C-alpha positions in Angstrom: 53.1 43.5 103.2 50.6 41.6 105.3 51.2 38.1 106.3 48.6 35.7 104.9 48.7 32.0 105.8 47.2 29.1 103.9 44.7 26.8 105.6 44.8 23.0 105.2 42.2 23.1 102.5 44.4 25.5 100.4 42.2 28.6 100.8 43.9 31.9 101.6 43.3 33.4 105.0 42.6 37.2 105.1 42.0 39.7 107.9 38.5 39.2 109.3 35.8 41.6 108.2 32.3 41.5 109.7 29.3 41.8 107.3 25.5 42.0 107.6 23.5 40.8 104.7 20.1 42.2 104.1 18.0 39.9 102.0 14.3 39.5 101.0 12.8 36.6 102.8 11.7 35.1 99.5 15.3 35.0 98.3 16.8 33.7 101.5 16.4 30.1 100.2 18.7 30.9 97.3 21.2 32.5 99.6 21.2 29.4 101.8 21.6 27.1 98.8 24.6 29.1 97.7 26.1 28.7 101.2 25.6 25.0 100.9 27.2 24.9 97.4 30.3 26.6 98.8 30.5 23.9 101.5 29.4 26.2 104.4 32.5 28.5 104.3 31.5 30.5 107.4 29.1 30.6 110.2 25.8 32.4 109.5 23.9 34.2 112.3 20.3 35.2 111.7 19.4 38.6 113.1 16.2 40.4 113.6 15.9 42.9 110.7 14.7 46.5 111.0 12.3 46.1 108.0 9.3 43.9 107.4 9.8 41.1 104.9 13.6 41.1 105.2 16.1 38.8 106.8 19.4 39.9 108.3 22.4 37.6 108.3 25.7 38.3 110.1 28.9 36.7 109.0 32.7 37.1 109.1 34.8 36.9 106.0 38.2 35.4 106.9 39.1 33.5 103.7 39.0 33.9 99.9 36.5 31.1 99.8 34.1 33.0 102.1 34.6 36.2 100.0 33.8 34.2 96.8 30.6 32.8 98.4 29.5 36.2 99.6 29.9 37.9 96.2 28.3 35.0 94.4 25.3 35.1 96.8 25.0 38.9 96.1 25.1 38.2 92.4 22.4 35.4 92.6 20.0 37.0 95.1 20.6 40.8 94.8 21.1 41.0 98.6 22.6 44.1 100.1 25.9 43.9 102.0 26.9 46.1 104.9 30.4 46.1 106.4 30.1 46.4 110.2 32.4 48.9 111.9 32.7 49.4 115.6 33.2 52.9 116.8 34.3 53.5 120.3 32.7 56.5 122.0 33.4 57.8 125.5 30.4 58.7 127.6 30.2 60.1 131.1 30.0 56.6 132.6 33.1 55.4 130.7 33.8 53.7 127.5 31.0 52.3 125.3 30.8 50.8 121.8 28.5 51.9 119.1 28.2 49.9 115.9 28.0 51.4 112.5 27.1 49.9 109.1 28.8 50.9 105.8 27.0 49.8 102.6 29.1 47.7 100.2 28.8 47.8 96.4 
């Protein structure tokens, strides 16, 4: 059984998982409002998206509060979630990392 600790605010800590949120620029305001309503449960990092008209947001889910925020934001905005995975590959020059994205729900 994994060891989970409780933070001072009472939320349950969980193993960190990195996500990228792909959201329409028009709906980003609703995503941000949801983040504010959940009292800014995590850091948001805006990233350059690969598609016109979309915004990409990177975040790390480390608590139940952050997970609740992310699922509520998905419900409200219809954004797409991708779990980030790092795959290590070995090249001729040595070790290098390659990131992969796995769609969620």
